[in-house]
C-alpha positions as MATLAB code, in Angstrom:
seq = 'MTHTLRGASCRPAAGAGFAWRESAAGGILVCQPLEALAAHGWTTRQLELQGPEHACGREWKRLAAAAKLPVQAVRRMHQVHGSTVAVARAEAPGAPRADGLTSDDPSLLLAVRVADCVPLLMADGRSGAVAAVHAGWRGAAAGIAREALRAMRERYGTPADAVVAALGPSIGACHYQVGPDVEAAFREAGWPGSMLDSWFTRDGSRVTLDVAAAVADQLHGVGVMADSVHVSGLCTACHPDWFYSYRRDGAGTGRLVGFIRAQR';
ca = [
      -0.002   -0.047   -0.126;
       1.447    3.376   -0.720;
       2.418    5.527    1.990;
       0.068    8.547    2.764;
       2.053   11.576    3.950;
       0.491   13.489    6.766;
      -0.154   17.157    5.371;
       0.325   15.866    1.703;
      -0.925   19.007    0.373;
       1.621   20.927    2.342;
       4.707   19.503    0.387;
       8.064   21.310    1.822;
       9.089   24.150   -0.209;
      12.274   23.594   -2.274;
      14.786   25.776   -3.652;
      14.264   27.974   -7.024;
      13.554   25.784   -9.971;
      12.550   22.735   -8.139;
       8.831   21.431   -8.589;
       6.718   18.556   -7.163;
       5.295   16.068   -9.700;
       2.724   13.062   -9.232;
       4.207    9.712  -10.627;
       3.695    6.056  -10.530;
       6.202    6.094   -7.519;
       4.218    8.842   -5.719;
       5.212   12.336   -5.337;
       8.637   13.151   -6.815;
      10.715   16.402   -6.567;
      12.285   17.420   -9.853;
      14.539   20.398  -10.880;
      12.858   22.336  -13.655;
      16.279   23.062  -15.708;
      17.301   19.748  -15.539;
      14.176   18.498  -16.423;
      14.223   20.079  -19.926;
      17.446   17.573  -20.339;
      16.639   14.492  -18.859;
      13.465   12.471  -17.085;
      14.595   12.464  -13.578;
      13.301   13.077  -10.080;
      14.048   12.320   -6.387;
      11.344   10.262   -4.413;
       9.893   10.659   -1.021;
       8.503    8.145    1.575;
       5.688    7.275   -0.646;
       8.262    5.079   -2.180;
       8.701    2.520    0.483;
      12.137    1.254   -0.078;
      12.677    0.095    3.308;
      13.652   -3.335    4.982;
      15.205   -6.135    3.401;
      16.187   -5.673   -0.489;
      14.664   -8.779   -1.418;
      11.269   -7.197   -0.080;
      11.498   -4.236   -2.379;
      10.719   -5.695   -5.958;
       7.373   -3.976   -5.881;
       8.645   -0.576   -5.345;
      11.528   -0.866   -7.637;
       8.967   -1.465  -10.203;
       6.957    1.618   -9.250;
      10.152    3.447   -9.679;
      10.805    2.127  -13.310;
       7.431    2.920  -14.226;
       7.768    6.404  -13.164;
      10.435    6.659  -15.938;
       8.169    4.630  -18.341;
      10.576    1.599  -18.352;
      10.667   -1.943  -17.292;
      12.368   -2.773  -13.628;
      15.336   -4.602  -15.770;
      16.311   -1.113  -16.843;
      17.240    0.043  -13.367;
      20.897    0.326  -12.816;
      21.818    0.605   -9.407;
      25.411    0.645   -7.297;
      26.918   -1.098   -4.533;
      27.380    1.978   -2.613;
      30.733    2.432   -0.896;
      31.200    6.123    0.000;
      34.076    6.508   -2.253;
      34.663    8.189   -5.632;
      34.569    5.673   -8.254;
      32.465    6.321  -11.031;
      31.070    3.335  -13.248;
      29.768    3.357  -16.873;
      26.328    1.816  -16.929;
      25.790   -0.518  -19.982;
      22.373   -2.342  -21.112;
      24.380   -5.948  -21.180;
      25.744   -5.424  -17.798;
      23.107   -5.377  -15.390;
      25.078   -6.137  -12.235;
      25.513   -3.267   -9.298;
      29.281   -2.079   -9.513;
      31.123   -1.151   -6.413;
      30.974    2.497   -7.103;
      29.478    5.964   -5.940;
      28.653    7.206   -9.575;
      26.799    5.787  -12.437;
      26.861    7.435  -15.944;
      25.579    6.622  -19.355;
      23.978    8.211  -22.570;
      21.881    5.231  -23.190;
      17.942    5.898  -22.689;
      17.019    2.515  -22.332;
      18.386    2.725  -18.809;
      17.461    4.233  -15.333;
      20.331    5.248  -13.340;
      19.518    5.131   -9.596;
      21.237    6.429   -6.427;
      20.133    5.600   -2.899;
      20.348    7.877   -0.034;
      19.166    8.503    3.562;
      20.830   11.868    4.236;
      23.698   11.643    1.815;
      23.428   14.136   -1.308;
      21.920   12.453   -4.437;
      23.560   14.399   -7.263;
      22.137   13.978  -10.523;
      23.797   15.834  -13.755;
      23.097   16.045  -17.530;
      25.111   17.144  -20.586;
      23.166   19.274  -22.818;
      25.147   18.409  -25.771;
      25.631   14.621  -25.759;
      22.542   13.957  -23.588;
      24.690   11.804  -21.145;
      23.579   11.588  -17.784;
      25.085   10.771  -14.058;
      23.574    9.853  -10.676;
      25.824   10.431   -7.955;
      25.881    9.423   -3.989;
      27.905   12.180   -2.318;
      28.341   11.285    1.751;
      30.971   13.351    3.556;
      33.568   10.671    2.468;
      32.553   10.855   -1.048;
      32.655   14.881   -0.967;
      35.952   14.737    0.865;
      37.229   12.421   -2.095;
      35.818   14.763   -4.956;
      32.994   12.344   -6.080;
      31.357   15.473   -7.884;
      34.336   16.330   -9.767;
      35.232   12.471  -10.733;
      31.680   12.312  -12.184;
      32.381   15.168  -14.286;
      35.966   13.757  -15.268;
      33.896   10.221  -16.083;
      31.676   12.142  -18.458;
      34.324   14.026  -19.892;
      36.323   11.112  -20.568;
      33.626    8.618  -21.990;
      31.129   11.282  -23.899;
      33.528   14.544  -24.147;
      30.957   16.505  -22.029;
      32.264   20.060  -21.451;
      31.769   21.319  -18.023;
      29.815   24.379  -19.517;
      27.098   21.971  -21.040;
      26.435   20.410  -17.617;
      23.084   21.132  -15.496;
      23.530   19.584  -11.958;
      20.874   19.165   -9.267;
      21.170   18.361   -5.654;
      18.456   16.630   -4.207;
      17.172   16.578   -0.433;
      20.163   15.800    2.047;
      20.714   16.290    5.474;
      21.432   20.141    6.178;
      24.245   21.461    8.611;
      21.412   22.425   11.046;
      20.909   18.555   12.061;
      24.764   17.333   10.514;
      27.236   17.527   13.549;
      30.469   16.070   12.693;
      33.740   14.883   14.614;
      37.188   16.125   14.065;
      37.859   13.309   11.812;
      35.714   14.328    9.119;
      37.423   17.677    8.917;
      40.450   16.205    9.232;
      39.697   13.993    6.041;
      38.588   17.086    4.011;
      42.275   18.915    5.280;
      44.059   15.940    4.208;
      42.191   15.761    0.549;
      43.634   18.968   -0.112;
      40.650   21.283   -0.075;
      41.717   24.780    0.489;
      40.982   26.772    3.854;
      38.706   29.059    2.490;
      36.358   26.440    1.218;
      36.510   24.446    4.422;
      35.617   27.454    6.078;
      32.468   27.783    4.266;
      31.447   24.321    4.544;
      32.415   23.805    8.446;
      30.520   25.886   11.010;
      31.786   26.151   14.806;
      29.671   26.862   17.404;
      31.783   26.334   20.542;
      32.693   22.572   20.575;
      29.779   21.913   18.074;
      30.872   21.547   14.434;
      28.632   21.089   11.289;
      29.204   20.176    7.875;
      26.992   21.724    4.834;
      27.655   18.585    2.589;
      25.353   20.112   -0.170;
      27.690   23.304   -0.266;
      30.596   21.325   -0.684;
      29.079   19.574   -3.586;
      28.075   22.247   -5.262;
      31.347   24.284   -4.456;
      33.060   21.462   -6.024;
      31.074   21.702   -9.155;
      31.699   25.247   -9.504;
      35.667   24.739   -9.167;
      35.770   22.460  -12.350;
      33.980   24.868  -14.495;
      30.254   23.981  -13.937;
      28.538   27.330  -14.553;
      26.975   28.944  -11.295;
      23.882   29.132  -12.635;
      23.441   25.565  -13.647;
      24.114   24.148  -10.463;
      20.793   23.681   -8.448;
      20.336   22.895   -4.616;
      16.863   21.603   -3.339;
      17.578   23.123    0.362;
      15.721   20.178    1.879;
      16.775   18.935    4.436;
      15.864   14.819    5.104;
      16.126   15.221    8.779;
      13.614   18.448    9.000;
      10.855   16.793    7.391;
      10.029   13.198    9.013;
       6.964   12.987    7.153;
       8.671   13.136    3.807;
      12.013   11.965    3.950;
      14.130    9.053    5.457;
      16.907    9.892    7.692;
      19.751    7.877    8.919;
      21.142   10.551   11.274;
      17.336   10.889   12.736;
      16.161    7.644   12.385;
      18.927    5.093   12.694;
      20.412    2.354   10.584;
      16.510    0.780   10.201;
      15.547    3.652    8.200;
      14.586    3.351    4.515;
      16.190    4.973    1.443;
      15.057    7.796   -1.002;
      16.105    7.448   -4.538;
      17.706    9.770   -7.071;
      16.963    8.556  -10.460;
      17.818   10.087  -14.308;
      17.343    8.787  -17.701;
      19.302   10.190  -20.466;
      17.081   11.566  -23.686;
      17.972   11.858  -27.339;
];
């Protein structure tokens, strides 16, 4: 049974350029500038990806139907909080150990699962190639966003100025307190202090991290135009009726999905 969201008529307001749509997977959030280049979206709790993976087959079928594809077209990853980006192929249905997928095949639906991490979706306005990226703090420290662009450039000739990127709901700095090991990982990765000062906020002994800001800034840093990077601004921990959140609910929580399909 489809999950009924309390206050469904009062969906949380996202950033400029984002809108809600109805779909076979329930309500989904879309980025309108990205929508012009690729079918895509971010799910809510109305897609009930919770519990053992083998029990979620019906929900994956609903997701595929939202993109007008069979469930066999969905390409997922075994996400490992790294910076590897794999190429999705029709003849290779397995789930690679990676945190990014890219393809220019419109018969495939790329999917990234999150429960606080940033679900980044990207499209190349010239070649039609797309990417779906999982960016938690480890992935952000490792530069997963720029690695995704590099993979698109090497595979499809994607120039940075042709990319439209959109960041779906993820945990905000308002709820994401981190330890010294997290900031140390960013410093050891070589990110400049000016960037770290804008990503990490200190209030006494409390340190918080804005992962979405880090991902957006990293895209700007490799040449993606500032007005082509769109941030939903929705915090998963702030909206329990709408989004799953690992930090809020613990390991038993479900997963939201960011999905994207190339268009020709």
